[in-house]
C-alpha positions, -999 to 999 in steps of 0.1 A, spaced: 0 0 0 27 26 8 40 35 -26 58 62 -45 85 65 -18 118 77 -32 146 51 -34 183 57 -34 199 62 -68 211 29 -82 226 40 -115 245 72 -125 227 99 -145 250 122 -164 228 138 -191 195 148 -176 185 173 -203 193 149 -231 173 120 -216 143 142 -207 142 155 -243 143 120 -256 114 110 -234 93 139 -246 101 130 -282 88 95 -275 55 109 -261 50 130 -292 58 102 -317 37 75 -301 3 93 -306 12 99 -342 20 62 -347 -12 52 -330 -33 74 -352 -17 61 -384 -21 25 -375 -57 29 -365 -66 48 -397 -48 22 -418 -69 -7 -404 -102 9 -396 -118 0 -429 -108 -36 -429 -113 -50 -394 -139 -51 -367 -128 -31 -335 -134 -34 -298 -121 -70 -296 -100 -64 -265 -126 -49 -242 -121 -76 -215 -86 -63 -211 -100 -30 -199 -115 -45 -167 -83 -38 -147 -66 -60 -121 -65 -59 -84 -91 -46 -60 -71 -14 -54 -74 -3 -90 -112 -6 -91 -115 13 -59 -95 42 -75 -118 43 -106 -93 23 -127 -66 49 -123 -33 29 -121 -8 42 -147 12 64 -123 4 48 -89 12 12 -97 46 1 -85 39 -35 -75 32 -69 -90 1 -56 -108 23 -32 -128 26 -59 -154 -10 -49 -164 -12 -12 -154 22 0 -165 52 -23 -168 76 5 -160 64 3 -124 79 -32 -120 114 -16 -119 106 -4 -84 101 -39 -70 127 -49 -44 114 -84 -36 97 -112 -56 59 -113 -53 27 -129 -64 -8 -114 -68 -42 -129 -73 -78 -117 -77 -114 -129 -81 -144 -110 -92 -180 -120 -100 -201 -95 -121 -237 -93 -132 -252 -114 -104 -224 -140 -107 -229 -145 -144 -194 -134 -154 -164 -147 -136 -131 -128 -137 -98 -141 -124 -63 -128 -124 -29 -141 -112 7 -128 -116 43 -133 -104 71 -107 -106 108 -111 -100 135 -84 -96 166 -91 -117 200 -76 -108 201 -40 -97 176 -23 -119 155 -48 -139 123 -69 -133 102 -94 -151 66 -105 -146 41 -130 -159 3 -121 -156 -27 -142 -166 -63 -129 -169 -94 -150 -175 -130 -138 -181 -156 -165 -186 -193 -173 -188 -204 -209 -185 -235 -229 -192 -247 -208 -221 -277 -227 -237 -275 -236 -273 -309 -243 -288 -300 -241 -325 -304 -279 -330 -334 -282 -307 -360 -263 -327 -383 -287 -346 -396 -268 -376 -422 -291 -389 -434 -270 -419 -398 -258 -426 -409 -222 -431 -382 -207 -408 -408 -193 -383 -418 -208 -350 -455 -214 -354 -482 -241 -357 -470 -274 -343 -433 -264 -341 -417 -272 -307 -384 -273 -288 -369 -308 -283 -351 -302 -250 -331 -334 -253 -312 -316 -281 -304 -285 -260 -266 -283 -254 -245 -258 -235 -211 -241 -240 -188 -216 -224 -174 -183 -236 -139 -176 -223 -112 -150 -229 -76 -154 -218 -48 -129 -217 -11 -138 -210 12 -109 -203 50 -112 -202 66 -79 -189 101 -65 -186 111 -33 -169 142 -14 -161 154 19 -145 167 44 -171 179 66 -142 168 71 -105 137 90 -116 127 74 -149 117 38 -155 105 21 -187 89 -12 -195 73 -34 -222 46 -61 -221 41 -87 -248 7 -103 -246 -11 -132 -262 -49 -132 -263 -69 -165 -266 -107 -164 -272 -132 -193 -273 -167 -182 -283 -184 -216 -286 -175 -252 -294 -166 -243 -330 -151 -208 -330 -119 -195 -314 -93 -168 -319 -58 -159 -311 -40 -125 -310 -7 -109 -302 3 -74 -291 25 -51 -271 22 -24 -244 50 1 -236 52 22 -205 71 50 -188 70 64 -152 87 96 -142 92 109 -107 89 146 -115 95 155 -78 95 139 -44 57 136 -42 46 136 -78 48 106 -102 37 108 -139 30 78 -160 24 69 -196 12 36 -212 8 28 -249 -16 -1 -248 -17 -23 -279 8 3 -293 13 -17 -326 -24 -27 -327 -34 -62 -317 -50 -84 -343 -73 -113 -334 -78 -139 -361 -108 -163 -357 -110 -198 -371 -142 -187 -389 -121 -162 -409 -133 -131 -391 -106 -106 -380 -109 -81 -351 -86 -53 -342 -76 -40 -308 -67 -4 -316 -40 15 -296 -50 33 -264 -27 60 -249 -30 63 -212 -16 93 -192 -16 93 -154 -5 113 -124 -4 106 -86 5 130 -59 13 124 -22 -2 148 4 10 144 40 -17 155 65 7 158 94 44 158 99 46 123 115 43 106 81 16 83 91 -14 101 75 -12 105 38 -37 110 9 -28 101 -27 -51 115 -54 -46 100 -88 -59 107 -123 -58 88 -156 -68 98 -191 -74 72 -219 -69 86 -254 -84 66 -282 -88 69 -320 -118 47 -327 -145 72 -335 -163 65 -302 -182 97 -305 -207 105 -277 -200 71 -261 -168 87 -247 -166 115 -221 -150 138 -246 -144 135 -283 -131 155 -313 -135 138 -347 -121 102 -345 -102 110 -312 -119 105 -278 -109 108 -242 -121 90 -210 -111 97 -174 -105 78 -142 -98 93 -109 -96 83 -72 -81 90 -39 -64 68 -13 -59 76 24 -30 56 40 -23 52 77 13 43 78 19 8 64 -12 -7 82 -43 1 62 -58 22 34 -93 36 25 -101 44 -11 -128 59 -34 -130 65 -71 -150 73 -102 -146 56 -135 -152 64 -172 -184 43 -169 -198 69 -145 -196 45 -116 -185 53 -80 -164 28 -61 -152 24 -26 -127 0 -10 -101 -7 17 -69 -26 22 -48 -39 50 -11 -48 50 1 -77 71 37 -89 73 45 -99 37 8 -100 28 -16 -73 15 -54 -78 12 -77 -55 -7 -114 -53 -12 -136 -31 -34 -174 -26 -38 -190 -13 -70 -227 -6 -75 -240 -4 -111 -258 29 -106 -287 14 -87 -296 -10 -115 -307 -40 -94 -309 -63 -123 -271 -60 -129 -262 -68 -93 -232 -54 -74 -196 -62 -78 -173 -73 -50 -136 -76 -59 -111 -93 -36 -73 -94 -43 -41 -102 -25 -4 -97 -29 23 -117 -12 60 -106 -11 90 -126 -2 105 -99 21 136 -118 31 173 -107 27 181 -136 4 154 -125 -20 161 -88 -18 171 -70 -50 209 -67 -54 222 -34 -42 188 -21 -28 
């Protein structure tokens, strides 16, 4: 839970102006690349194939409205921003379970992260979203007069009703490193597997790239180019779907309420920039470009517990809490779907376990 604390410098940094200018150049070129790739494919492929990857991981993230690009510096960084993995000092594992829409949709996540040498880290994350027991009545309709309409003596032969599951899998392999004491970078390669029914499935491959910059002692800025080269899903039926790039910008700031360092509030804000012609579906749009926002705030009491609240781009409020035990962190979040009882409420529970022992500690930390 306590994050964003400044570490000692682990590598020399001799050319600050040169490096910062290079980082700004990257932030300018990436949006241009994303626009070009999106425009080139927009006429040939179906979009929105990777929406399940927008659900986020960890209970903490949902409580903060899905704002995790700048604030994430733990195992979940493999999803939120791989650059944050460079701040890990111990190996760790994380897991999460969530049931949505009155337990209809099951969402699970697991990850492991390892520091390597003095400045690098790697992580493997797995996400799974599934719906089971979907009834298939296509072979059960007995159309006696063969007119294509259910009428007359037509009936359903329930002995021919079958069922299937719809499952999406995401496998994320991440690498991160420190460029200098204040700037870290990371990349995530991901494989997407989809199984829609007993006959149709799909595979896809893509990349995320991320940066985190500690602009000052209390302020951290983050950037994530999600599906930066576009991610293409190819189905066994011949259909192709495209996951267009999303550019995520975030910031997190620490506010100490008293001088003892035990009481701290961390407001955080993320903006998602897309080029998919989402129009009025997005919170703000201009031509093919649209923007959505996530923001939240976390109150921390030392290294013991935290209370959180947030608001997402789906116009949903969330609340949550977390407690930190020796080596183990537990987090919980509650999300109500705007009073729509038929959709039910969401309860997300997650954990992180860290091997905080000297023999597992990052070299030189």
